[in-house]
C-alpha positions as CSV (number, residue, x, y, z in Angstrom):
1,M,53.3,96.6,94.7
2,T,50.9,97.9,97.0
3,D,51.2,101.2,99.0
4,Q,48.4,99.9,101.7
5,R,49.5,100.6,105.4
6,L,48.7,98.5,108.5
7,A,47.4,99.6,111.5
8,E,46.9,98.7,115.2
9,G,44.7,96.0,115.5
10,D,45.6,94.2,112.4
11,E,46.9,90.8,112.0
12,A,50.1,90.6,111.2
13,P,51.1,89.3,107.8
14,G,53.0,85.8,108.1
15,F,56.5,85.4,106.6
16,T,59.2,82.8,106.5
17,L,62.3,84.5,105.3
18,P,66.0,83.3,105.8
19,D,68.6,85.2,108.2
20,S,72.0,86.0,107.9
21,T,73.4,82.5,108.2
22,G,70.7,81.0,105.6
23,K,68.5,79.6,108.2
24,N,64.8,80.5,107.4
25,V,63.0,82.1,110.2
26,S,59.1,82.8,110.5
27,L,57.0,85.1,112.3
28,S,55.1,82.3,113.7
29,D,57.9,80.9,115.6
30,F,57.4,83.4,117.7
31,R,54.0,82.6,118.9
32,G,52.9,83.5,122.3
33,Q,55.7,86.3,122.4
34,A,56.0,90.1,121.5
35,V,58.0,91.0,118.4
36,V,59.6,94.1,117.0
37,V,59.7,93.9,113.4
38,Y,61.5,96.6,111.8
39,F,62.1,97.5,108.2
40,Y,65.2,99.2,107.0
41,P,66.8,100.1,103.1
42,A,70.0,98.6,103.2
43,A,72.6,96.8,105.7
44,G,75.8,98.8,106.1
45,T,74.6,102.8,105.4
46,P,74.7,105.2,107.9
47,G,71.2,105.4,109.3
48,C,70.7,101.6,108.9
49,T,73.8,101.2,111.4
50,K,72.7,103.5,113.6
51,Q,68.9,102.1,113.9
52,A,70.5,98.4,114.3
53,C,73.3,99.3,116.8
54,D,70.8,101.2,118.9
55,F,68.8,97.7,118.7
56,R,71.9,95.7,119.7
57,D,72.6,98.0,122.6
58,N,69.0,97.9,124.0
59,L,68.2,94.4,123.1
60,A,68.6,93.0,126.8
61,E,66.3,95.8,127.9
62,L,63.5,94.9,125.1
63,N,64.3,91.0,125.8
64,D,63.9,91.3,129.4
65,A,60.4,93.0,128.7
66,G,59.3,90.6,126.5
67,Y,60.2,91.7,123.4
68,Q,62.3,89.9,120.3
69,V,63.7,91.8,117.4
70,L,63.6,91.3,113.9
71,G,65.3,93.3,111.0
72,I,64.3,92.9,107.5
73,S,65.5,94.5,104.3
74,P,66.1,93.5,100.6
75,D,69.3,92.4,101.3
76,K,70.9,89.1,100.4
77,P,71.8,86.9,103.5
78,E,75.5,87.1,102.6
79,K,75.7,91.0,102.9
80,L,73.6,90.5,106.2
81,A,76.2,88.4,107.4
82,K,78.8,90.9,107.0
83,F,76.4,93.5,108.7
84,V,75.8,91.5,111.8
85,E,79.8,90.5,112.1
86,A,81.3,93.8,111.4
87,E,78.1,95.6,114.1
88,G,78.3,92.9,116.4
89,L,74.9,92.2,115.7
90,T,72.8,89.7,118.5
91,F,69.3,89.2,116.9
92,P,68.2,88.2,113.6
93,L,68.2,90.0,110.0
94,L,65.9,88.7,107.5
95,S,66.1,88.8,103.7
96,D,63.5,90.0,101.5
97,V,65.0,90.0,98.2
98,D,61.8,89.9,96.4
99,K,60.2,92.7,98.6
100,E,57.4,90.5,99.0
101,V,57.1,91.0,103.0
102,L,58.4,94.4,102.9
103,S,55.1,95.1,100.4
104,A,52.7,92.7,102.4
105,W,53.6,95.4,105.2
106,G,53.4,98.3,103.7
107,A,57.1,98.9,104.0
108,F,58.0,99.5,100.3
109,G,56.4,101.6,98.1
110,E,56.6,105.2,96.9
111,K,59.0,107.8,98.7
112,K,60.2,111.7,97.7
113,N,63.4,112.5,98.3
114,Y,64.5,116.1,97.2
115,G,61.7,116.6,94.9
116,R,62.2,113.1,93.2
117,V,59.8,110.2,93.4
118,Y,60.8,106.7,93.5
119,Q,60.1,103.1,94.9
120,G,61.9,102.1,97.8
121,V,62.3,100.9,101.4
122,I,59.8,102.8,104.1
123,R,61.7,102.8,107.2
124,S,59.0,101.1,109.8
125,T,58.7,99.4,113.2
126,F,56.2,97.4,114.1
127,I,55.1,95.4,117.3
128,V,53.2,92.4,117.1
129,D,51.6,90.9,120.3
130,A,51.6,87.5,121.1
131,E,48.5,86.8,119.5
132,G,49.9,87.7,115.9
133,K,48.1,91.1,115.9
134,L,49.7,94.7,115.6
135,A,50.0,96.7,118.6
136,K,51.6,99.4,117.1
137,A,52.5,100.2,113.2
138,A,54.9,103.5,112.8
139,Y,55.8,104.5,109.2
140,N,58.6,106.5,108.1
141,V,60.7,106.6,111.8
142,R,63.8,108.1,111.8
143,A,66.8,106.0,112.3
144,T,68.4,107.9,115.0
145,G,66.6,108.0,118.5
146,H,64.1,105.9,117.1
147,V,64.7,102.9,119.5
148,A,64.8,105.3,122.5
149,K,61.6,106.6,121.4
150,L,60.1,102.9,120.9
151,I,61.2,102.0,124.8
152,R,59.4,105.0,125.9
153,D,56.5,104.5,124.0
154,L,56.3,101.1,125.2
155,G,56.8,101.9,128.7
156,I,60.1,99.9,129.2
157,A,61.6,101.7,132.5
158,S,65.5,102.3,131.7
C-alpha cells in the first residue's frame, strides 16, 4: 500500500473491475471521453449514499457536458447491486475488493478520525480527460455538496 497521491497531468492508472452486475468495466473503455472517477468508502452508508445520489441527480448534466461517471469502492458486486437498486443509480459502480485500484490512485491509505490513525478509503474524485490524463485530482472531498462544487469547477452551467 502506498500513500502516493496523483496530480493533474499524471497518466490515469488503468483498471478493469467488475460492476454491480459482475460485468468487467475498464477505464480504457472510455478512451476518447472525459470520465469522473470517484472513490468512496462503503455503499449504503449515509455519506456515500448522499454522494451517489448527488451524482445520479446530476448525471444528465454531466453526461450532456461530455463526462461519464464511475464510482469505485471496496464493496463486493452483490452489495453494489443492492445499493444501485435501492437508490436507483444509473451509472456504473465498480468493485475493488483487493483495494489495488484504490491504492494505485492514492485513494486508500492512512486516515485520522478522532485522533485514531487507521487504513481506509480516502474519499477522492478525479477527472480523466479523453487522452487518459488527469485533468483534476481531489482528495478528502466532502460527501455533501461535492457534486455541485465539481460541476461549478468544471464550468458546467446549471
